C-alpha positions as CSV (number, residue, x, y, z in Angstrom):
1,M,65.5,-56.3,16.5
2,S,61.8,-55.8,16.3
3,A,59.5,-57.0,13.5
4,P,59.6,-54.8,10.4
5,E,56.9,-52.3,10.2
6,S,54.6,-52.2,7.1
7,V,55.9,-50.1,4.3
8,G,52.5,-49.8,2.7
9,D,51.5,-46.8,4.9
10,G,53.0,-44.2,2.4
11,S,56.2,-43.7,4.5
12,F,59.4,-42.8,2.6
13,A,61.0,-46.2,2.7
14,V,62.5,-49.0,0.5
15,S,60.9,-52.4,0.3
16,H,63.4,-54.8,-1.0
17,V,66.8,-55.4,-2.6
18,L,66.8,-55.7,-6.4
19,V,68.6,-59.1,-6.6
20,N,69.1,-58.9,-10.4
21,E,71.3,-55.8,-9.9
22,L,73.7,-57.4,-7.5
23,P,77.1,-58.4,-8.9
24,A,77.0,-61.8,-10.7
25,T,80.1,-62.9,-8.8
26,L,78.5,-62.9,-5.4
27,G,79.0,-66.2,-3.6
28,T,82.1,-67.0,-5.7
29,S,85.8,-66.5,-5.1
30,E,85.7,-63.4,-7.1
31,E,83.0,-61.7,-5.1
32,P,83.9,-58.0,-4.5
33,D,84.3,-56.7,-1.0
34,R,82.1,-53.7,-1.6
35,Y,79.5,-53.0,-4.3
36,S,76.3,-51.1,-4.9
37,V,73.0,-52.5,-3.7
38,S,69.8,-51.2,-5.2
39,A,66.6,-51.2,-3.2
40,V,63.1,-50.2,-4.5
41,F,61.4,-47.2,-2.9
42,T,57.9,-47.9,-1.7
43,R,56.6,-44.8,-3.5
44,R,58.0,-42.0,-5.7
45,P,60.1,-39.7,-3.5
46,T,59.0,-36.2,-3.3
47,P,61.6,-33.4,-4.5
48,E,62.0,-32.4,-0.8
49,E,62.8,-36.0,0.3
50,L,65.3,-36.2,-2.6
51,R,66.9,-32.8,-1.5
52,L,67.1,-34.1,2.1
53,L,68.6,-37.5,1.1
54,E,71.4,-35.6,-0.8
55,S,72.2,-33.5,2.2
56,P,75.6,-33.7,3.9
57,A,73.8,-34.6,7.0
58,V,73.0,-38.1,5.7
59,E,76.6,-38.8,4.8
60,T,77.6,-37.6,8.3
61,R,75.0,-39.9,9.9
62,L,76.3,-42.9,8.0
63,H,79.9,-42.0,8.8
64,D,79.2,-41.5,12.5
65,A,77.4,-44.9,12.7
66,G,80.5,-46.6,11.3
67,Y,79.6,-46.8,7.7
68,A,82.1,-44.3,6.3
69,Q,82.3,-45.8,2.9
70,A,78.7,-46.2,2.2
71,A,76.6,-43.6,0.4
72,L,72.9,-43.2,-0.5
73,K,71.8,-42.0,-3.9
74,A,68.3,-42.0,-5.5
75,V,68.0,-43.2,-9.0
76,D,64.5,-43.1,-10.4
77,R,62.4,-45.3,-8.0
78,R,65.5,-46.9,-6.5
79,L,67.8,-46.2,-3.7
80,V,71.4,-47.1,-4.6
81,I,73.4,-47.9,-1.5
82,E,77.0,-47.5,-2.7
83,H,80.2,-49.0,-1.4
84,T,78.6,-51.7,0.8
85,N,77.7,-55.4,0.8
86,L,74.8,-57.7,1.9
87,A,76.6,-58.6,5.1
88,E,77.0,-55.0,6.1
89,L,73.3,-54.2,5.3
90,A,72.2,-57.2,7.3
91,G,74.5,-56.2,10.2
92,G,72.8,-53.0,10.7
93,L,73.2,-50.6,7.8
94,A,69.8,-51.6,6.3
95,E,68.1,-50.6,9.8
96,L,70.0,-47.3,9.8
97,V,69.0,-46.6,6.1
98,G,65.4,-47.3,7.2
99,E,65.6,-44.8,10.0
100,V,67.2,-42.2,7.9
101,L,64.5,-42.5,5.2
102,L,61.7,-42.5,7.9
103,E,63.2,-39.2,9.4
104,I,63.5,-37.6,6.0
105,G,60.0,-38.5,5.1
106,T,58.7,-37.2,8.5
107,R,60.6,-33.9,8.1
108,A,59.6,-33.4,4.4
109,G,56.0,-34.2,5.4
110,E,56.1,-31.6,8.2
111,Q,57.6,-29.0,5.9
112,Q,54.8,-29.8,3.4
113,R,52.1,-29.4,6.0
114,E,53.7,-26.1,7.1
115,R,53.7,-24.9,3.5
116,D,50.1,-26.1,3.0
117,A,48.9,-24.3,6.2
118,S,50.7,-21.0,5.2
119,S,49.1,-21.4,1.6
120,A,45.7,-21.9,3.2
121,A,46.1,-18.9,5.5
122,R,47.1,-16.7,2.5
123,A,44.1,-18.0,0.6
124,R,41.7,-17.3,3.5
125,D,43.2,-13.8,3.9
126,E,42.7,-13.2,0.1
127,A,39.2,-14.4,0.3
128,E,38.4,-12.1,3.3
129,R,39.9,-9.2,1.4
130,A,38.0,-10.0,-1.7
131,A,34.7,-10.2,0.3
132,L,35.4,-6.8,1.8
133,V,36.1,-5.2,-1.6
134,L,32.9,-6.9,-2.9
135,D,30.9,-5.6,0.0
136,A,32.2,-2.1,-0.4
137,A,31.6,-2.2,-4.2
138,K,28.0,-3.4,-3.5
139,R,27.3,-0.3,-1.3
140,I,27.9,2.1,-4.1
141,D,24.6,3.5,-5.3
142,F,24.4,5.4,-8.5
143,R,20.8,6.2,-8.3
144,P,20.1,9.9,-8.1
145,H,18.7,10.9,-4.8
146,R,16.2,13.7,-4.5
147,S,16.5,16.0,-1.6
148,M,13.7,15.9,0.8
149,Y,13.8,19.7,1.0
150,E,12.8,20.3,-2.6
């Protein structure tokens, strides 16, 4: 496995597990097999990223990778990985979650850039139209013209 990439670059990612939200019985004979693990997003997710995170494709991706019980849910600035455990996360689920979040962030960013470009094109078109109307209005001359033949 390669060294982790920096998460300070604005990517849609999580930085660390919230240890204080882990079950108090971890490391004891009463440790649950599966539980929810909360991780902190590196930044506030965009509405589009949240929408993509909730899509059935994410559940399918986890299932197809062998994590049929795991589920991802955004809660405030946290990602809750449900029905898992620290061993499963360390064994590959955390890396898969990182890949899923990176792909979601990339897709959401591309969609935002497309919307921004479309909006900019509409604004340019509107500015051109307004300039044409202004030029046409400026050519209107209300001064009386005398005929050269009078």
